[in-house]
C-alpha positions as CSV (number, residue, x, y, z in Angstrom):
1,X,3.1,-6.2,15.7
2,X,1.1,-8.9,17.4
3,X,2.8,-12.3,18.3
4,X,-0.1,-14.5,17.4
5,X,-0.7,-16.5,14.1
6,X,-2.5,-13.5,12.2
7,X,-1.3,-9.9,12.5
8,X,-3.5,-6.9,11.9
9,X,-3.1,-4.9,8.7
10,X,-0.7,-1.9,9.1
11,X,1.6,0.5,7.4
12,X,5.0,-0.9,6.8
13,X,7.6,1.8,6.6
14,X,11.2,1.4,5.2
15,X,13.9,2.5,7.4
16,X,16.7,4.6,5.7
17,X,19.1,1.8,6.0
18,X,17.0,-0.5,3.7
19,X,18.9,0.0,0.6
20,X,16.8,-2.6,-1.6
21,X,15.8,-0.4,-4.6
22,X,12.5,-2.0,-4.6
23,X,11.7,-0.7,-1.1
24,X,14.0,2.4,-0.6
25,X,12.0,5.1,1.2
26,X,8.7,3.3,0.6
27,X,5.6,3.1,2.6
28,X,3.5,-0.1,2.2
29,X,0.1,-1.3,3.3
30,X,0.6,-4.7,4.8
31,X,-2.5,-6.6,4.2
32,X,-1.6,-10.1,5.4
33,X,1.0,-11.2,7.9
34,X,0.9,-14.8,9.2
35,X,3.3,-17.5,10.2
36,X,3.2,-18.6,6.5
37,X,4.4,-15.0,5.2
38,X,3.5,-11.7,4.5
39,X,1.9,-9.6,1.6
40,X,1.3,-6.0,1.0
41,X,1.3,-3.1,-1.7
42,X,3.7,-0.2,-2.0
43,X,1.8,3.0,-1.6
44,X,4.3,5.6,-3.0
45,X,5.4,4.3,-6.3
46,X,3.3,5.6,-9.2
47,X,3.7,3.7,-12.5
48,X,3.6,6.8,-14.7
49,X,0.4,5.6,-16.3
50,X,-3.1,6.5,-15.6
51,X,-6.4,4.5,-15.2
52,X,-7.5,6.0,-18.6
53,X,-4.4,4.6,-20.3
54,X,-5.1,1.1,-18.7
55,X,-8.8,1.3,-19.6
56,X,-8.7,3.1,-22.9
57,X,-11.7,1.2,-24.4
58,X,-14.1,1.9,-21.5
59,X,-16.3,5.0,-21.6
60,X,-17.4,5.0,-18.0
61,X,-14.1,6.3,-16.5
62,X,-14.0,10.0,-17.3
63,X,-14.0,10.9,-13.7
64,X,-11.0,8.6,-12.8
65,X,-9.2,8.6,-16.2
66,X,-6.3,10.7,-14.8
67,X,-5.8,8.8,-11.6
68,X,-2.5,7.3,-11.4
69,X,-1.9,3.4,-11.2
70,X,0.7,2.3,-8.9
71,X,3.5,-0.4,-8.6
72,X,2.4,-2.6,-5.8
73,X,5.7,-4.5,-5.6
74,X,8.0,-6.8,-7.5
75,X,5.8,-10.1,-7.3
76,X,3.3,-10.7,-10.3
77,X,3.3,-7.3,-11.8
78,X,0.5,-8.4,-14.2
79,X,-1.9,-9.1,-11.3
80,X,-4.0,-6.0,-10.1
81,X,-5.1,-5.2,-6.6
82,X,-7.5,-2.4,-5.5
83,X,-7.6,-0.7,-2.0
84,X,-11.0,0.9,-1.6
85,X,-13.5,2.4,0.8
86,X,-16.8,1.0,-0.8
87,X,-18.6,-0.8,2.0
88,X,-21.1,-2.4,-0.6
89,X,-18.1,-4.4,-2.0
90,X,-16.9,-5.6,1.3
91,X,-18.1,-9.1,0.8
92,X,-15.9,-9.5,-2.4
93,X,-12.9,-7.9,-0.7
94,X,-10.6,-8.5,2.3
95,X,-11.4,-6.3,5.3
96,X,-8.3,-4.5,6.3
97,X,-10.2,-2.3,8.9
98,X,-13.6,-0.9,9.2
99,X,-14.4,0.9,5.9
100,X,-11.1,-0.1,4.2
101,X,-10.8,-3.1,1.9
102,X,-8.4,-4.8,-0.5
103,X,-9.5,-6.9,-3.6
104,X,-7.8,-8.7,-6.5
105,X,-11.1,-8.9,-8.4
106,X,-11.4,-7.2,-11.7
107,X,-15.1,-7.1,-11.1
108,X,-14.7,-5.0,-8.0
109,X,-12.4,-2.6,-9.9
110,X,-15.0,-2.3,-12.7
111,X,-17.8,-1.4,-10.2
112,X,-15.6,1.1,-8.4
113,X,-14.8,2.7,-11.9
114,X,-18.5,2.8,-12.7
115,X,-19.5,4.4,-9.3
116,X,-16.6,6.9,-9.4
117,X,-18.7,9.7,-11.1
118,X,-21.4,9.5,-8.4
119,X,-21.3,12.2,-5.7
120,X,-19.4,11.1,-2.7
121,X,-18.0,8.1,-4.5
122,X,-15.7,6.1,-2.2
123,X,-11.9,6.4,-2.8
124,X,-9.9,3.8,-4.4
125,X,-6.5,3.0,-5.8
126,X,-5.1,0.4,-8.2
127,X,-1.9,-1.4,-7.8
128,X,-0.1,-3.7,-10.2
129,X,1.9,-6.4,-8.5
130,X,2.5,-6.8,-4.8
131,X,5.3,-7.3,-2.2
132,X,5.7,-10.7,-0.6
133,X,7.8,-12.1,2.2
134,X,8.4,-15.8,3.0
135,X,7.7,-17.4,6.4
136,X,9.6,-15.5,9.1
137,X,11.4,-13.2,6.6
138,X,9.4,-10.0,7.5
139,X,9.8,-10.6,11.2
140,X,13.6,-10.9,10.8
141,X,13.6,-7.7,8.7
142,X,11.7,-5.9,11.3
143,X,13.9,-7.2,14.1
144,X,17.0,-6.0,12.0
145,X,15.7,-2.5,11.9
146,X,14.8,-2.5,8.2
147,X,11.1,-1.6,8.8
148,X,8.9,0.0,11.2
149,X,5.2,-0.5,11.4
150,X,2.4,2.0,12.0
151,X,-1.4,2.0,12.1
152,X,-3.4,2.2,9.0
153,X,-4.1,5.9,8.0
154,X,-6.5,6.4,5.1
155,X,-5.1,10.0,4.6
156,X,-1.8,8.4,3.9
157,X,-3.1,5.4,1.9
158,X,-5.1,7.8,-0.4
159,X,-2.7,10.7,-0.4
160,X,-2.9,12.8,-3.6
161,X,0.7,13.6,-3.4
162,X,2.8,10.5,-3.0
163,X,6.4,11.7,-3.4
164,X,6.4,12.9,0.2
165,X,4.5,10.0,1.6
166,X,7.5,8.2,3.2
167,X,8.5,11.3,5.0
168,X,4.9,12.0,6.1
169,X,4.5,8.5,7.4
170,X,7.6,8.7,9.4
171,X,6.6,12.1,10.9
172,X,3.1,10.8,11.7
173,X,4.4,8.4,14.2
174,X,6.5,11.1,15.9
175,X,10.1,10.5,14.3
176,X,12.1,13.0,12.5
177,X,13.4,11.5,9.2
178,X,16.4,13.8,9.2
179,X,17.5,12.2,12.6
180,X,17.0,8.8,11.3
181,X,19.2,9.5,8.2
182,X,21.9,10.8,10.4
183,X,22.3,7.7,12.7
184,X,25.2,5.5,11.6
185,X,23.9,1.9,10.5
186,X,26.0,0.3,13.2
187,X,24.2,2.5,15.8
188,X,20.8,2.1,14.3
189,X,20.1,-1.3,15.7
């Protein structure tokens, strides 16, 4: 990661020795990382409910009604966040990188749902809650080998199958997850 006051968005991949059940074998999208703390959403924890179940009173979502909603993390589970690729909504969203955005606006989510039936509609994903770290906490966890970072990857972020996302994230940066799991914790540092 960069050492200045603001770090770039990236993927945050839990190492096997991270035993916290909230983050065991997770891949997260880290959206903010400053001297004041960090924030992100867990990409591979579907909630077991669909957008159709969440928006059951809306008629415009037939094309996305079967899409899963995701648990974004243990903080403020009643709060929603959406990662999307809709450039026309960039002014109402945080820019993660060119063509990739994050928003906590219900209006942005509504517009994404309405446009989802159109040809070539931009991808999006809904998360409830987020993961948060206090000042210096994530830096200490990274230094302690609890996490590794990787560049953002839209194929991973919007993967249709998420039960193998952690493994694919590790493999994408050239590491064999089986070798990671076999290293004793006292030698992994």
